[in-house]
N, C-alpha and C positions, 0 to 999 in steps of 0.2 A: 468565448470569454477570454479577454487578454489578461496577461499576468501583470501584477503591480510591482513585483520585485524580481530582480535578477540575482541569482546566487553568485555567479562569477562569470567572467568572460575570458575567452581564449581567442586572441586576435580579433577578428570582426564577428566571431560567432558568440552569441549570448547563450549560456548554458543555464537552464532553468529546471527546477524540480516541481513537478505537479503530481500530487498523489490523489488517487481515488480511494475513498474510505466508504465501504458498503457494510453497514452495521445497523440492525434494527433496534438495538438497545441504546437509547440516547446518552446514558451515562458512559458506556464504553466508547461510543462514537466520539463523545467529547474528550475522553481521555486520550484516544488514539490521535485525534486532531491536535490536541495540545502537544503531545510528544513530537509529532511530525512538524508542527509549526516551529517548535524549538530547534529543529534541524533545518529550518529555512525552506520547508515545503509549502507551496500553495495547496489548498485542499478543495477537491470536489467531493461532495458527499451524497450518499443515497441510502435509503432504508430498505429497498427491495431489490431483487435480482433484476427486474425490468428497468428500474431507475438506474441501477448500476451499469447495465448494458448500454442504455441510451447515453449516459454521460461518457462512458468509455468510447463509444462510436463517435461522439461529437468532438472528443479531444484526444483521440488515439495517438496522433503523432506527437503530442505534448506530454502525455502521461509517462512518468518514469517509475512509478511505484503504485502497487495496488494492495490494499488490505481488505479482506472480506471475511465476514462471519460465515461459517459453513451452514448453520441453521438459521435462515432468515424467516421472519414472519410470513412474508410472501415471496416464495421462490426458494432457490437453493444456491448457496454460495459456491458449492463445488461445480455445479453446472455453469455458473458464471465464470469460474476459473477455467474450465475447459474451453469455453468460447473465447476467452481472452487469450489463453495459451495458444489456441489454434491460429490466432491472428498475429501473435507476437511471442516468439520463442524465447527472447532474451529479456523480457520485462520482468522485474522483480515482483513476485506475487506472494503475499502472506495469506494463508487461510488460518482462521482461528475458530476454536470451538470449546465450549464449556461442558460438552457431553463426553464423558470418559470413554465411551465405547466407539467413538468415531475413529476409524482407521482409514487413512488415505495413503496407500502405498504409492500411487502414481505421482504424488507430490514430490517424492524424494527421488525421482528419476532424472531430474535436471538440477543444475546448480543455481537456478533462479527462482525456485519455488520452496516455500517454507511453511511449516505447520507450527502454530503456537497453541498449546492447550491453555485454556483460561482457568484460573487467572494466571497471567504471566507477568514477570517483572519488567519494568520499564526498560531495563538494560537490554533485554532480549530483543525487544522491538527496535530499539535504537541501533543495536549491532547489525540487524538485518537491513535497516534503512541506510546505514553507512555504505552498503554495497553499491548504492546508486552512483555516488560520487565520493568514494572513500577518502581521498586526501582532504577534501573540503569538509566533509562531515566529521572526520576525525578531529579536526581543529575545533569545530563547533561543539562536539561532544565533550572534548576536554574542557571547554569553557563552561559547560553546563554541570558536569559532574565534579 
């Protein structure tokens, strides 16, 4: 799937942001997509762990950001996180959960993994997404807020 937008270019290299959003709740998925679109991300979406993994494998070299719910209707977002992390140690990955008893200690062992308890303020998601290309996204965020 080719991109339609280029965020910025550096010399002859085009820099693009592609996010994978794995969320079984359509309202939350729409919210996350809206926030990331505002930050100039193109979006791949999935509702299940299996769909998320397939989309990740198909676009692995292009994906710069992943958001996944921990408790998916079909599958497990944490298992998806582990598979993605095993293939890409530096990819920014956000795990989110509305269950208060979810504890994910492993997520906090690297600087590219984040946990968001639902509900979360839009600013928290935006601040994490800024880490992908922070100079460009900071400008965009200043224009939005």
